[in-house]
C-alpha positions in Angstrom: 0.0 0.0 0.0 1.4 3.4 -0.9 1.8 6.0 1.7 -0.9 8.2 0.2 -3.4 5.4 0.3 -2.6 4.6 3.9 -3.0 8.2 4.7 -6.4 8.4 3.2 -7.5 5.2 5.2 -6.1 6.7 8.5 -7.8 10.1 7.9 -11.1 8.5 6.9 -11.0 6.4 10.2 -10.3 9.5 12.2 -13.1 11.4 10.6 -15.5 8.6 11.1 -14.6 8.6 14.9 -15.0 12.4 15.1 -11.4 12.9 16.1 -9.9 16.4 15.7 -7.0 16.2 13.4 -5.0 18.0 10.8 -2.9 16.7 8.0 0.4 18.6 8.2 1.7 19.7 4.8 5.5 20.0 5.0 7.7 21.3 2.2 6.9 24.8 1.6 9.0 27.8 2.8 6.5 28.5 5.7 6.4 25.1 7.2 8.7 23.2 9.5 10.3 19.9 8.2 10.1 16.6 10.2 6.6 17.4 11.8 4.5 14.1 11.9 2.0 13.7 9.0 -1.1 13.9 11.1 -1.6 15.8 14.3 -4.6 14.7 16.4 -6.3 14.9 19.7 -7.5 11.5 20.8 -9.3 11.4 24.1 -7.6 14.5 25.2 -4.1 13.5 24.4 -2.0 15.0 21.6 -0.9 12.5 19.0 1.8 13.0 16.4 1.4 10.2 13.8 4.0 9.7 11.3 2.8 7.6 8.5 5.2 5.1 6.7 4.8 2.2 4.4 5.6 -1.2 5.9 9.2 -0.7 4.6 9.6 3.2 4.8 12.3 4.6 7.0 11.9 7.8 9.0 14.4 10.5 8.9 16.5 11.6 11.8 14.5 14.8 12.0 11.2 12.9 12.2 12.6 10.7 15.0 13.9 13.8 16.8 10.3 15.3 16.8 8.7 12.1 17.9 11.0 12.1 20.8 10.3 15.7 21.6 6.6 15.2 21.5 7.0 12.2 23.9 9.2 14.3 26.1 6.4 16.9 26.3 3.8 14.3 27.5 2.2 13.7 24.1 1.9 10.5 22.1 4.1 10.2 18.9 4.8 7.2 16.9 5.3 5.7 13.4 2.1 4.1 12.1 2.4 1.5 9.3 -0.3 -0.3 7.4 0.6 -3.6 9.2 0.0 -2.0 12.5 -3.2 -0.2 11.7 -5.6 -2.8 13.3 -3.7 -3.1 16.5 -3.4 0.9 16.6 -7.2 1.1 16.3 -7.6 -1.5 19.2 -5.3 0.4 21.4 -6.7 3.9 21.0 -10.3 3.2 20.1 
């Protein structure tokens, strides 16, 4: 599954569960790089969700930002298609 297809699946699921979220679009001169793909608030907790294919590799900057979010008390992680069902079971 391509990352864009997986992204659409995750966003559809979040919408169906009425979860506040935003798709972060990086890459322009006005946005910060390395921010997780989806920022969400699930049951009052901030989530930084970095989407990757089952073989995709996060950058050092993405891993740094995941660690910073966790250090700040939020949840941050890499979500892959193979882990989608267990992710849903954990948070929903």
